[in-house]
DRENVEXLO-551032 format. One record per residue: residue number from 1; residue in three letters; x, y, z of N, C-alpha, C in turn. Coordinates in pm, whole numbers, padded with zeros to 5 digits. Layout:
<pts>
   pos   code     n.px     n.py     n.pz    ca.px    ca.py    ca.pz     c.px     c.py     c.pz
   NUM    ALA        X        Y        Z        X        Y        Z        X        Y        Z
...
</pts>
This chain:
<pts>
   pos   code     n.px     n.py     n.pz    ca.px    ca.py    ca.pz     c.px     c.py     c.pz
     1    UNK    00082   -00122   -00001   -00001    00003    00004    00087    00125    00002
     2    UNK    00196    00125    00081    00284    00239    00084    00346    00266   -00053
     3    UNK    00385    00149   -00123    00443    00170   -00254    00345    00234   -00354
     4    UNK    00216    00194   -00339    00114    00251   -00428    00100    00400   -00403
     5    UNK    00099    00437   -00272    00083    00581   -00239    00201    00665   -00287
     6    UNK    00319    00601   -00290    00437    00682   -00329    00434    00719   -00477
     7    UNK    00361    00648   -00564    00359    00676   -00703    00241    00756   -00749
     8    UNK    00157    00806   -00652    00043    00891   -00690    00105    01025   -00744
     9    UNK    00060    01060   -00868    00121    01183   -00921    00067    01308   -00851
    10    UNK    00139    01414   -00855    00098    01544   -00802   -00016    01597   -00892
    11    UNK   -00097    01690   -00839   -00190    01764   -00919   -00119    01856   -01014
    12    UNK   -00198    01907   -01111   -00134    01997   -01205   -00082    02124   -01141
    13    UNK   -00154    02183   -01050   -00109    02305   -00982    00007    02280   -00889
    14    UNK    00006    02160   -00823    00119    02126   -00736    00250    02109   -00816
    15    UNK    00234    02041   -00934    00347    02025   -01023    00398    02155   -01078
    16    UNK    00305    02245   -01107    00339    02382   -01158    00422    02457   -01050
    17    UNK    00370    02458   -00928    00445    02523   -00819    00579    02466   -00795
    18    UNK    00596    02332   -00798    00723    02270   -00776    00817    02306   -00893
    19    UNK    00774    02310   -01015    00859    02348   -01127    00908    02492   -01122
    20    UNK    00816    02580   -01077    00854    02721   -01064    00959    02741   -00949
    21    UNK    00945    02665   -00838    01042    02678   -00731    01178    02621   -00775
    22    UNK    01182    02524   -00857    01307    02470   -00908    01372    02559   -01008
    23    UNK    01295    02642   -01078    01349    02735   -01177    01378    02868   -01105
    24    UNK    01512    02898   -01086    01547    03014   -01010    01508    03142   -01079
    25    UNK    01523    03152   -01213    01481    03273   -01279    01330    03288   -01271
    26    UNK    01255    03183   -01280    01111    03190   -01264    01066    03228   -01123
    27    UNK    01137    03173   -01026    01105    03211   -00882    01133    03362   -00854
    28    UNK    01247    03411   -00908    01278    03551   -00887    01179    03640   -00962
    29    UNK    01141    03601   -01085    01050    03681   -01165    00911    03681   -01093
    30    UNK    00872    03566   -01039    00738    03565   -00963    00744    03652   -00841
    31    UNK    00856    03657   -00771    00873    03744   -00657    00860    03893   -00693
    32    UNK    00925    03930   -00807    00919    04070   -00854    00779    04105   -00897
    33    UNK    00711    04021   -00969    00575    04047   -01009    00478    04056   -00890
    34    UNK    00496    03969   -00794    00411    03978   -00676    00443    04110   -00595
    35    UNK    00566    04150   -00592    00597    04274   -00527    00530    04394   -00595
    36    UNK    00529    04392   -00725    00457    04500   -00799    00315    04497   -00768
    37    UNK    00252    04378   -00766    00112    04369   -00744    00074    04417   -00602
    38    UNK    00154    04386   -00501    00136    04435   -00367    00149    04592   -00372
    39    UNK    00244    04645   -00441    00265    04788   -00441    00147    04863   -00505
    40    UNK    00091    04808   -00617   -00020    04874   -00676   -00151    04856   -00591
    41    UNK   -00164    04750   -00524   -00279    04735   -00436   -00274    04832   -00322
    42    UNK   -00157    04855   -00264   -00140    04950   -00160   -00161    05089   -00210
    43    UNK   -00115    05117   -00336   -00136    05243   -00397   -00283    05269   -00427
    44    UNK   -00356    05167   -00468   -00499    05178   -00500   -00575    05205   -00370
    45    UNK   -00531    05155   -00259   -00602    05178   -00131   -00568    05319   -00081
    46    UNK   -00477    05394   -00143   -00447    05528   -00097   -00336    05535    00008
    47    UNK   -00268    05431    00039   -00161    05439    00142   -00026    05463    00085
    48    UNK   -00015    05468   -00048    00114    05486   -00114    00089    05573   -00239
    49    UNK    00170    05678   -00251    00167    05771   -00367    00027    05831   -00382
    50    UNK   -00045    05846   -00271   -00174    05912   -00279   -00164    06058   -00312
    51    UNK   -00056    06125   -00279   -00038    06267   -00306    00054    06290   -00425
    52    UNK    00046    06206   -00524    00142    06226   -00635    00115    06354   -00709
    53    UNK   -00006    06413   -00704   -00033    06537   -00781   -00005    06664   -00703
    54    UNK    00039    06649   -00576    00071    06763   -00496    00210    06822   -00529
    55    UNK    00212    06953   -00537    00342    07019   -00567    00416    07042   -00445
    56    UNK    00500    06950   -00406    00571    06958   -00279    00716    07000   -00294
    57    UNK    00767    07013   -00415    00907    07060   -00438    00906    07176   -00528
    58    UNK    01027    07234   -00544    01044    07343   -00641    01037    07284   -00777
    59    UNK    01015    07357   -00885    01016    07306   -01021    01150    07238   -01052
    60    UNK    01140    07119   -01106    01260    07040   -01140    01347    07016   -01023
    61    UNK    01291    06986   -00909    01373    06956   -00785    01472    06847   -00817
    62    UNK    01591    06860   -00774    01695    06768   -00800    01671    06635   -00719
    63    UNK    01706    06520   -00771    01701    06398   -00697    01797    06407   -00576
    64    UNK    01755    06342   -00468    01835    06351   -00344    01973    06289   -00359
    65    UNK    01983    06187   -00448    02111    06122   -00453    02212    06204   -00544
    66    UNK    02165    06315   -00598    02262    06405   -00668    02308    06519   -00581
    67    UNK    02250    06538   -00463    02297    06644   -00374    02232    06776   -00411
    68    UNK    02283    06884   -00353    02238    07023   -00379    02307    07079   -00503
    69    UNK    02263    07035   -00615    02310    07090   -00737    02239    07222   -00779
    70    UNK    02296    07309   -00853    02224    07431   -00891    02095    07399   -00967
    71    UNK    01993    07472   -00940    01862    07454   -01007    01825    07590   -01070
    72    UNK    01874    07611   -01188    01859    07745   -01255    01712    07767   -01284
    73    UNK    01637    07672   -01324    01491    07692   -01356    01411    07730   -01242
    74    UNK    01431    07669   -01124    01362    07707   -01005    01399    07852   -00961
    75    UNK    01526    07888   -00973    01570    08021   -00937    01501    08124   -01034
    76    UNK    01504    08099   -01158    01442    08197   -01254    01296    08214   -01224
    77    UNK    01223    08104   -01201    01084    08116   -01178    01057    08188   -01043
    78    UNK    01137    08168   -00946    01116    08238   -00818    01143    08383   -00838
    79    UNK    01243    08420   -00916    01272    08561   -00940    01161    08635   -01022
    80    UNK    01098    08553   -01116    00999    08608   -01199    00874    08639   -01117
    81    UNK    00844    08562   -01016    00723    08580   -00936    00751    08679   -00815
    82    UNK    00871    08728   -00796    00901    08817   -00685    00875    08959   -00729
    83    UNK    00808    09044   -00654    00782    09180   -00692    00914    09257   -00706
    84    UNK    00921    09335   -00813    01039    09417   -00848    01017    09558   -00821
    85    UNK    01110    09617   -00740    01108    09761   -00712    00999    09801   -00614
    86    UNK    00975    09934   -00601    00877    09992   -00514    00761    10046   -00603
    87    UNK    00639    10012   -00551    00523    10064   -00623    00506    10213   -00608
    88    UNK    00480    10287   -00715    00466    10436   -00699    00335    10471   -00628
    89    UNK    00329    10594   -00581    00211    10638   -00508    00104    10683   -00607
    90    UNK   -00004    10601   -00610   -00106    10628   -00703   -00238    10684   -00638
    91    UNK   -00230    10721   -00512   -00350    10766   -00441   -00414    10887   -00503
    92    UNK   -00340    10990   -00563   -00404    11105   -00617   -00493    11065   -00743
    93    UNK   -00461    10964   -00815   -00535    10931   -00936   -00607    10802   -00940
    94    UNK   -00581    10718   -00837   -00649    10581   -00831   -00739    10573   -00703
    95    UNK   -00868    10557   -00723   -00953    10550   -00597   -00930    10424   -00522
    96    UNK   -00869    10321   -00578   -00846    10194   -00508   -00711    10191   -00439
    97    UNK   -00632    10292   -00456   -00499    10294   -00399   -00496    10266   -00250
    98    UNK   -00588    10319   -00169   -00582    10290   -00022   -00597    10139    00009
    99    UNK   -00657    10065   -00085   -00676    09925   -00056   -00549    09843   -00089
   100    UNK   -00461    09897   -00157   -00340    09819   -00203   -00257    09768   -00085
   101    UNK   -00244    09854    00015   -00163    09813    00133   -00226    09691    00207
   102    UNK   -00362    09698    00215   -00430    09586    00285   -00417    09453    00196
   103    UNK   -00437    09469    00065   -00422    09353   -00019   -00277    09297   -00018
   104    UNK   -00183    09382   -00016   -00042    09336   -00010   -00017    09260    00127
   105    UNK   -00074    09311    00236   -00061    09242    00368   -00121    09108    00356
   106    UNK   -00249    09094    00305   -00310    08968    00294   -00234    08868    00208
   107    UNK   -00182    08922    00101   -00099    08837    00013    00026    08784    00081
   108    UNK    00083    08867    00162    00208    08827    00235    00167    08716    00336
   109    UNK    00054    08727    00402    00010    08624    00497   -00017    08492    00423
   110    UNK   -00076    08500    00308   -00101    08374    00227    00031    08314    00187
   111    UNK    00128    08391    00155    00260    08334    00117    00327    08270    00238
   112    UNK    00306    08333    00354    00371    08274    00474    00303    08141    00508
   113    UNK    00169    08135    00485    00098    08008    00523    00123    07896    00427
   114    UNK    00170    07927    00303    00194    07825    00206    00316    07741    00255
   115    UNK    00301    07607    00249    00417    07528    00293    00541    07542    00202
   116    UNK    00646    07541    00272    00773    07557    00193    00808    07434    00110
   117    UNK    00847    07460   -00012    00875    07355   -00103    01018    07302   -00088
   118    UNK    01037    07178   -00111    01164    07110   -00093    01256    07133   -00216
   119    UNK    01378    07155   -00190    01474    07176   -00300    01514    07040   -00366
   120    UNK    01501    06932   -00291    01530    06797   -00347    01420    06707   -00309
   121    UNK    01400    06600   -00391    01302    06496   -00370    01377    06365   -00389
   122    UNK    01322    06252   -00335    01393    06121   -00350    01439    06091   -00487
   123    UNK    01351    06105   -00592    01386    06082   -00728    01368    06204   -00812
   124    UNK    01366    06320   -00750    01355    06439   -00822    01207    06483   -00845
   125    UNK    01190    06601   -00903    01053    06652   -00931    01040    06690   -01074
   126    UNK    00913    06707   -01115    00884    06748   -01256    00877    06898   -01262
   127    UNK    00823    06946   -01371    00822    07092   -01390    00734    07168   -01293
   128    UNK    00638    07094   -01236    00549    07160   -01137    00592    07126   -00993
   129    UNK    00693    07051   -00973    00741    07020   -00841    00679    06895   -00778
   130    UNK    00612    06812   -00865    00554    06689   -00814    00663    06580   -00802
   131    UNK    00643    06494   -00706    00745    06386   -00680    00742    06284   -00792
   132    UNK    00852    06265   -00856    00861    06173   -00970    00849    06029   -00919
   133    UNK    00899    05995   -00799    00887    05860   -00749    00740    05825   -00724
   134    UNK    00666    05917   -00666    00523    05890   -00645    00448    05879   -00773
   135    UNK    00488    05957   -00876    00422    05943   -01004    00453    05813   -01068
   136    UNK    00574    05761   -01053    00611    05632   -01106    00532    05521   -01045
   137    UNK    00512    05529   -00912    00434    05427   -00841    00290    05431   -00884
   138    UNK    00233    05551   -00890    00091    05566   -00933    00081    05528   -01086
   139    UNK    00175    05560   -01164    00175    05519   -01303    00182    05369   -01320
   140    UNK    00257    05301   -01230    00256    05154   -01237    00122    05099   -01208
   141    UNK    00049    05158   -01109   -00085    05109   -01082   -00171    05123   -01208
   142    UNK   -00174    05236   -01270   -00264    05263   -01388   -00226    05170   -01505
   143    UNK   -00094    05166   -01543   -00054    05090   -01651   -00073    04941   -01635
   144    UNK   -00034    04887   -01518   -00050    04742   -01500   -00200    04712   -01487
   145    UNK   -00279    04795   -01420   -00428    04766   -01415   -00488    04763   -01552
   146    UNK   -00449    04855   -01640   -00504    04853   -01776   -00465    04728   -01851
   147    UNK   -00334    04693   -01845   -00287    04575   -01908   -00349    04449   -01866
   148    UNK   -00368    04427   -01732   -00423    04307   -01677   -00573    04297   -01711
   149    UNK   -00648    04407   -01685   -00790    04398   -01710   -00820    04378   -01858
   150    UNK   -00747    04453   -01944   -00769    04440   -02088   -00739    04295   -02133
   151    UNK   -00628    04238   -02079   -00591    04100   -02118   -00693    04002   -02074
   152    UNK   -00750    04021   -01954   -00854    03928   -01911   -00980    03938   -01995
   153    UNK   -01018    04063   -02035   -01132    04075   -02120   -01111    04019   -02262
   154    UNK   -00995    04039   -02316   -00959    03986   -02446   -00950    03831   -02439
   155    UNK   -00905    03777   -02331   -00894    03636   -02310   -01032    03573   -02305
   156    UNK   -01119    03635   -02232   -01262    03592   -02222   -01328    03593   -02363
   157    UNK   -01314    03702   -02437   -01373    03705   -02566   -01315    03598   -02662
   158    UNK   -01179    03592   -02668   -01115    03494   -02753   -01140    03351   -02720
   159    UNK   -01148    03322   -02594   -01177    03185   -02547   -01319    03142   -02583
   160    UNK   -01415    03223   -02555   -01554    03191   -02590   -01575    03176   -02738
   161    UNK   -01521    03267   -02816   -01540    03255   -02968   -01460    03141   -03020
   162    UNK   -01343    03118   -02969   -01259    03011   -03021   -01315    02871   -02980
   163    UNK   -01368    02861   -02861   -01435    02741   -02817   -01557    02705   -02907
   164    UNK   -01643    02807   -02935   -01756    02781   -03018   -01716    02744   -03162
   165    UNK   -01619    02813   -03214   -01578    02782   -03353   -01512    02646   -03363
   166    UNK   -01423    02614   -03269   -01351    02486   -03276   -01443    02361   -03244
   167    UNK   -01538    02384   -03151   -01618    02270   -03110   -01744    02241   -03207
   168    UNK   -01811    02347   -03245   -01923    02333   -03331   -01883    02316   -03478
   169    UNK   -01792    02387   -03527   -01755    02382   -03663   -01868    02432   -03753
   170    UNK   -01866    02386   -03879   -01972    02417   -03975   -01996    02562   -03982
   171    UNK   -02128    02610   -03990   -02156    02755   -04011   -02112    02842   -03898
   172    UNK   -02109    02785   -03776   -02057    02868   -03665   -01908    02904   -03686
   173    UNK   -01832    02810   -03727   -01691    02829   -03759   -01677    02924   -03875
   174    UNK   -01761    02914   -03975   -01748    03004   -04096   -01779    03147   -04058
   175    UNK   -01885    03172   -03975   -01919    03311   -03939   -01806    03373   -03851
   176    UNK   -01757    03297   -03753   -01648    03348   -03669   -01516    03365   -03738
   177    UNK   -01490    03278   -03833   -01371    03292   -03917   -01377    03420   -04004
   178    UNK   -01500    03455   -04050   -01508    03578   -04125   -01483    03694   -04041
   179    UNK   -01541    03696   -03918   -01514    03808   -03828   -01363    03812   -03793
   180    UNK   -01304    03705   -03768   -01160    03700   -03737   -01078    03755   -03852
   181    UNK   -01109    03720   -03976   -01035    03770   -04094   -01058    03922   -04109
   182    UNK   -01173    03968   -04080   -01199    04119   -04089   -01101    04189   -03990
   183    UNK   -01096    04141   -03868   -01010    04210   -03767   -00862    04199   -03801
   184    UNK   -00816    04082   -03847   -00673    04061   -03876   -00632    04118   -04015
   185    UNK   -00725    04154   -04094   -00687    04220   -04224   -00647    04360   -04208
   186    UNK   -00677    04426   -04094   -00635    04566   -04068   -00509    04561   -03976
   187    UNK   -00415    04638   -04012   -00294    04640   -03922   -00332    04676   -03777
   188    UNK   -00282    04601   -03681   -00330    04610   -03544   -00311    04749   -03491
   189    UNK   -00191    04814   -03512   -00169    04946   -03446   -00255    05051   -03511
   190    UNK   -00285    05028   -03640   -00380    05126   -03712   -00516    05114   -03657
   191    UNK   -00566    04994   -03629   -00696    04967   -03570   -00705    05022   -03432
   192    UNK   -00600    05007   -03354   -00603    05070   -03218   -00612    05223   -03226
   193    UNK   -00535    05282   -03306   -00538    05432   -03325   -00670    05479   -03372
   194    UNK   -00731    05399   -03463   -00865    05442   -03521   -00974    05439   -03410
   195    UNK   -00975    05326   -03337   -01073    05319   -03232   -01048    05423   -03125
   196    UNK   -00924    05451   -03092   -00897    05554   -02990   -00946    05688   -03033
   197    UNK   -00923    05725   -03161   -00966    05852   -03212   -01121    05861   -03217
   198    UNK   -01190    05751   -03255   -01331    05753   -03258   -01396    05765   -03117
   199    UNK   -01344    05685   -03026   -01399    05693   -02894   -01366    05821   -02816
   200    UNK   -01258    05889   -02855   -01222    06011   -02789   -01293    06137   -02844
   201    UNK   -01307    06137   -02976   -01364    06259   -03042   -01479    06234   -03132
   202    UNK   -01525    06109   -03144   -01640    06080   -03228   -01768    06103   -03159
   203    UNK   -01879    06049   -03220   -02014    06069   -03157   -02029    06008   -03017
   204    UNK   -01939    05908   -02987   -01950    05848   -02856   -01853    05906   -02755
   205    UNK   -01800    06022   -02785   -01699    06081   -02701   -01746    06116   -02561
   206    UNK   -01877    06150   -02558   -01931    06185   -02425   -01940    06065   -02334
   207    UNK   -01939    05946   -02388   -01947    05825   -02305   -01809    05779   -02263
   208    UNK   -01703    05820   -02336   -01567    05770   -02315   -01471    05884   -02291
   209    UNK   -01521    05994   -02228   -01435    06113   -02219   -01332    06095   -02099
   210    UNK   -01362    06012   -02009   -01273    05998   -01887   -01259    05861   -01845
   211    UNK   -01159    05839   -01759   -01142    05703   -01706   -01050    05622   -01794
   212    UNK   -01013    05506   -01743   -00923    05419   -01816   -00999    05309   -01895
   213    UNK   -01131    05311   -01881   -01212    05208   -01949   -01205    05219   -02105
   214    UNK   -01186    05340   -02152   -01174    05356   -02297   -01055    05272   -02343
   215    UNK   -00943    05284   -02283   -00819    05206   -02320   -00847    05059   -02305
   216    UNK   -00919    05018   -02203   -00946    04877   -02180   -01031    04824   -02290
   217    UNK   -01133    04897   -02333   -01229    04857   -02438   -01151    04848   -02571
   218    UNK   -01065    04945   -02602   -00985    04944   -02728   -00899    04821   -02734
   219    UNK   -00825    04794   -02628   -00738    04674   -02628   -00813    04544   -02630
   220    UNK   -00925    04535   -02562   -01008    04416   -02563   -01063    04387   -02701
   221    UNK   -01114    04490   -02770   -01174    04471   -02898   -01070    04429   -03000
   222    UNK   -00950    04485   -02991   -00849    04461   -03093   -00758    04341   -03060
   223    UNK   -00758    04294   -02934   -00654    04202   -02897   -00702    04057   -02873
   224    UNK   -00826    04022   -02907   -00874    03886   -02882   -00838    03785   -02995
   225    UNK   -00786    03831   -03103   -00773    03745   -03225   -00670    03634   -03200
   226    UNK   -00557    03665   -03132   -00458    03572   -03104   -00508    03458   -03018
   227    UNK   -00579    03491   -02909   -00638    03394   -02825   -00739    03304   -02897
   228    UNK   -00822    03375   -02977   -00925    03295   -03060   -00856    03188   -03148
   229    UNK   -00748    03227   -03215   -00685    03134   -03305   -00629    03014   -03231
   230    UNK   -00564    03034   -03113   -00510    02921   -03040   -00617    02834   -02977
   231    UNK   -00720    02894   -02915   -00827    02816   -02858   -00906    02734   -02959
   232    UNK   -00929    02797   -03073   -01003    02724   -03180   -00922    02598   -03226
   233    UNK   -00795    02613   -03248   -00714    02498   -03283   -00715    02384   -03180
   234    UNK   -00703    02431   -03053   -00703    02327   -02949   -00842    02255   -02938
   235    UNK   -00949    02327   -02951   -01081    02261   -02943   -01102    02176   -03064
   236    UNK   -01055    02205   -03177   -01065    02122   -03298   -00987    01990   -03275
   237    UNK   -00879    01995   -03206   -00805    01870   -03169   -00874    01789   -03068
   238    UNK   -00931    01851   -02966   -00987    01775   -02851   -01125    01726   -02867
   239    UNK   -01203    01788   -02958   -01345    01754   -02964   -01372    01612   -03008
   240    UNK   -01279    01546   -03076   -01299    01411   -03121   -01214    01304   -03044
   241    UNK   -01163    01346   -02934   -01079    01260   -02853   -01170    01168   -02763
   242    UNK   -01108    01059   -02709   -01190    00958   -02646   -01259    01012   -02526
   243    UNK   -01197    01093   -02448   -01262    01138   -02324   -01383    01225   -02352
   244    UNK   -01378    01300   -02458   -01492    01383   -02501   -01604    01298   -02561
   245    UNK   -01571    01197   -02637   -01673    01110   -02688   -01733    01028   -02578
   246    UNK   -01657    00993   -02477   -01715    00921   -02364   -01812    01002   -02283
   247    UNK   -01778    01131   -02269   -01870    01226   -02200   -01998    01239   -02273
   248    UNK   -01986    01248   -02412   -02105    01256   -02492   -02191    01126   -02478
   249    UNK   -02126    01018   -02469   -02198    00890   -02456   -02277    00876   -02334
   250    UNK   -02232    00941   -02224   -02310    00928   -02096   -02402    01042   -02077
   251    UNK   -02424    01124   -02186   -02524    01226   -02184   -02478    01364   -02146
   252    UNK   -02350    01391   -02148   -02302    01530   -02116   -02347    01627   -02223
   253    UNK   -02386    01747   -02185   -02429    01846   -02275   -02311    01905   -02347
   254    UNK   -02341    01983   -02456   -02235    02048   -02528   -02161    02149   -02445
   255    UNK   -02230    02224   -02366   -02160    02320   -02277   -02071    02244   -02176
   256    UNK   -02119    02135   -02123   -02032    02058   -02025   -01911    02006   -02095
   257    UNK   -01923    01952   -02207   -01804    01903   -02279   -01710    02016   -02309
   258    UNK   -01759    02131   -02348   -01675    02245   -02384   -01596    02297   -02269
   259    UNK   -01670    02325   -02154   -01606    02401   -02049   -01573    02320   -01923
   260    UNK   -01622    02193   -01916   -01588    02104   -01801   -01484    02004   -01838
   261    UNK   -01494    01953   -01963   -01398    01849   -02000   -01283    01898   -02087
   262    UNK   -01311    01983   -02188   -01204    02032   -02277   -01126    02149   -02218
   263    UNK   -01193    02243   -02167   -01128    02364   -02117   -01015    02335   -02024
   264    UNK   -01030    02252   -01915   -00916    02230   -01829   -00791    02172   -01900
   265    UNK   -00815    02097   -02009   -00703    02040   -02083   -00634    02139   -02172
   266    UNK   -00695    02250   -02198   -00629    02356   -02279   -00593    02477   -02202
   267    UNK   -00613    02474   -02066   -00586    02591   -01984   -00445    02639   -01988
   268    UNK   -00352    02549   -02011   -00215    02588   -02015   -00186    02679   -02127
   269    UNK   -00247    02654   -02239   -00230    02742   -02359   -00290    02879   -02334
   270    UNK   -00409    02881   -02269   -00474    03008   -02238   -00398    03087   -02139
   271    UNK   -00345    03022   -02040   -00266    03091   -01934   -00140    03155   -01990
   272    UNK   -00066    03085   -02080    00054    03141   -02135    00019    03260   -02228
   273    UNK   -00087    03239   -02312   -00126    03347   -02402   -00172    03473   -02324
   274    UNK   -00240    03445   -02210   -00289    03555   -02126   -00165    03639   -02076
   275    UNK   -00063    03574   -02027    00055    03643   -01980    00122    03724   -02089
   276    UNK    00121    03669   -02211    00178    03746   -02330    00094    03866   -02355
   277    UNK   -00041    03855   -02347   -00126    03969   -02370   -00103    04077   -02273
   278    UNK   -00081    04044   -02144   -00057    04147   -02044    00061    04233   -02082
   279    UNK    00172    04169   -02122    00295    04248   -02157    00266    04334   -02282
   280    UNK    00203    04271   -02383    00169    04346   -02507    00078    04464   -02484
   281    UNK   -00023    04448   -02398   -00119    04555   -02369   -00061    04665   -02288
   282    UNK    00027    04631   -02200    00098    04746   -02126    00176    04829   -02220
   283    UNK    00242    04769   -02318    00323    04841   -02413    00231    04927   -02500
   284    UNK    00118    04874   -02541    00023    04952   -02625   -00031    05070   -02544
   285    UNK   -00065    05045   -02413   -00115    05154   -02333   -00012    05265   -02319
   286    UNK    00113    05229   -02305    00220    05333   -02294    00230    05414   -02417
   287    UNK    00217    05350   -02536    00221    05422   -02662    00102    05511   -02678
   288    UNK   -00020    05465   -02641   -00136    05553   -02655   -00127    05669   -02564
   289    UNK   -00089    05648   -02436   -00077    05761   -02342    00036    05857   -02389
   290    UNK    00140    05806   -02439    00251    05888   -02489    00200    05986   -02596
   291    UNK    00107    05935   -02685    00056    06014   -02794   -00068    06091   -02757
   292    UNK   -00112    06081   -02629   -00226    06157   -02587   -00359    06094   -02615
   293    UNK   -00360    05962   -02650   -00482    05890   -02681   -00515    05785   -02576
   294    UNK   -00445    05791   -02464   -00457    05691   -02356   -00539    05743   -02241
   295    UNK   -00479    05735   -02125   -00549    05777   -01999   -00573    05928   -02003
   296    UNK   -00670    05975   -01932   -00697    06119   -01935   -00590    06205   -01870
   297    UNK   -00601    06333   -01883   -00496    06421   -01840   -00482    06432   -01688
   298    UNK   -00589    06400   -01615   -00579    06408   -01471   -00530    06278   -01407
   299    UNK   -00482    06185   -01492   -00424    06061   -01441   -00279    06056   -01487
   300    UNK   -00206    05962   -01427   -00064    05944   -01466   -00040    05800   -01498
   301    UNK    00038    05776   -01601    00081    05641   -01638    00222    05651   -01686
   302    UNK    00281    05532   -01712    00421    05537   -01768    00427    05616   -01899
   303    UNK    00323    05599   -01979    00318    05675   -02108    00315    05826   -02092
   304    UNK    00231    05879   -02000    00225    06022   -01974    00355    06074   -01922
   305    UNK    00424    05992   -01835    00551    06036   -01780    00657    06048   -01892
   306    UNK    00654    05950   -01984    00751    05959   -02100    00718    06078   -02186
   307    UNK    00586    06111   -02199    00552    06223   -02286    00601    06350   -02224
   308    UNK    00590    06365   -02092    00638    06490   -02023    00788    06494   -02024
   309    UNK    00851    06380   -02025    01000    06381   -02019    01060    06430   -02146
   310    UNK    00986    06436   -02252    01048    06489   -02383    01100    06628   -02367
   311    UNK    01019    06712   -02319    01065    06855   -02305    01169    06874   -02189
   312    UNK    01167    06786   -02095    01257    06801   -01983    01398    06753   -02026
   313    UNK    01407    06663   -02118    01539    06620   -02165    01619    06732   -02226
   314    UNK    01547    06824   -02291    01611    06932   -02366    01697    07022   -02268
   315    UNK    01640    07034   -02145    01719    07111   -02045    01794    07032   -01946
   316    UNK    01812    06904   -01976    01896    06816   -01895    01826    06757   -01775
   317    UNK    01698    06757   -01767    01623    06698   -01650    01583    06557   -01694
   318    UNK    01661    06456   -01659    01644    06324   -01712    01575    06227   -01609
   319    UNK    01550    06265   -01489    01508    06173   -01383    01365    06123   -01407
   320    UNK    01277    06198   -01462    01140    06147   -01488    01144    06034   -01593
   321    UNK    01222    06056   -01694    01242    05949   -01798    01301    05827   -01731
   322    UNK    01401    05844   -01652    01468    05729   -01588    01371    05657   -01500
   323    UNK    01290    05731   -01419    01198    05659   -01331    01096    05575   -01403
   324    UNK    01032    05635   -01500    00933    05561   -01583    00995    05438   -01650
   325    UNK    01115    05459   -01702    01187    05350   -01780    01221    05237   -01688
   326    UNK    01276    05272   -01569    01326    05167   -01475    01207    05082   -01424
   327    UNK    01099    05156   -01380    00982    05083   -01329    00922    04996   -01437
   328    UNK    00910    05048   -01557    00850    04971   -01670    00938    04855   -01712
   329    UNK    01070    04872   -01717    01165    04774   -01763    01168    04655   -01668
   330    UNK    01176    04686   -01535    01183    04578   -01440    01060    04492   -01444
   331    UNK    00938    04555   -01448    00817    04474   -01447    00799    04392   -01576
   332    UNK    00825    04455   -01690    00803    04383   -01815    00903    04265   -01832
   333    UNK    01029    04293   -01788    01128    04188   -01792    01091    04068   -01704
   334    UNK    01058    04100   -01580    01013    03995   -01490    00893    03918   -01539
   335    UNK    00797    03994   -01586    00674    03918   -01635    00704    03839   -01760
   336    UNK    00786    03883   -01848    00825    03803   -01967    00898    03678   -01928
   337    UNK    00993    03690   -01827    01061    03572   -01780    00973    03476   -01712
   338    UNK    00876    03529   -01640    00775    03442   -01567    00691    03372   -01673
   339    UNK    00659    03434   -01785    00582    03372   -01890    00660    03249   -01952
   340    UNK    00793    03273   -01970    00876    03161   -02020    00871    03044   -01923
   341    UNK    00883    03073   -01796    00885    02971   -01697    00753    02896   -01688
   342    UNK    00639    02969   -01702    00508    02909   -01704    00491    02817   -01824
   343    UNK    00540    02866   -01939    00530    02782   -02058    00607    02652   -02040
   344    UNK    00729    02658   -01980    00803    02536   -01959    00729    02445   -01849
   345    UNK    00679    02506   -01747    00619    02429   -01635    00485    02363   -01680
   346    UNK    00415    02429   -01774    00286    02375   -01816    00291    02290   -01939
   347    UNK    00415    02279   -01998    00421    02195   -02119    00403    02050   -02086
   348    UNK    00305    01983   -02143    00279    01839   -02112    00391    01749   -02146
   349    UNK    00474    01787   -02238    00584    01700   -02280    00697    01700   -02173
   350    UNK    00697    01797   -02084    00801    01801   -01980    00756    01755   -01848
   351    UNK    00623    01713   -01837    00575    01658   -01709    00628    01514   -01681
</pts>
């Protein structure tokens, strides 16, 4: 009996976890991805980077690790806002002149009550004095949330349509193949830009004027085709196998055979493709936001930070570009390596 128990195979998820632990690159990548997910959850709850839009530093505040370097832009702006010279006596010709002294006193009180801005910030400041590190953290929340939600929606659409086309065949397959060919006949990036322009400035602009759901809808509508193609091929292979025919013989319905019997056996393909879509959609969101077609102006993402960094580079302010690039590069690299590890761990030939 003990010998029999020793040869009982592990479950699919137990084997997956064991393979990921044995793969050092996969384990490190998983830890990095989980750290990012914890960070964006804490940021979404308002405990981290909640004040990213507050102007707490001087314009283009230097990063703390660079020390107290000269900040010519902040000095010029401070000098431009400082009153120059002495106001002439306008009381003989201006009836409001007696009020000027009181207004000047109130203005001085307001200036004193305004919190003093910091000359340096942990990762520097932008042109308005906002903390670049807080913007990078908040931008990670927006960009990763858009990529993950859009990938889940595209996966749901592609899986449902691919399952119906591959399982039923005949006229269902013909209709869905026609729809698939229509979407794939248009270059992907051109379709994305067209939908973005229509939803932002077309007749439906009042419905999609704000929020990140516009980007999610655009990516979901344009990104389901790859998942559809893979799921359709897998269902065409599995629909005539013995376990599916046996389920049909005992009276299992078509929906049961599709989603109870076949779907678990093709889940590894769906999971790997889902992870690829997350990486691809984050990149597309960055491009859209960089061009002004992504998240609204009152939000921040990696794309908007890169867009702002264009003008800053001209005057030598590189830290916003560095922050967005470092945060984005670390996450996308770790997620891509995790995808490779998942593909190896879920490959039936390696079990």
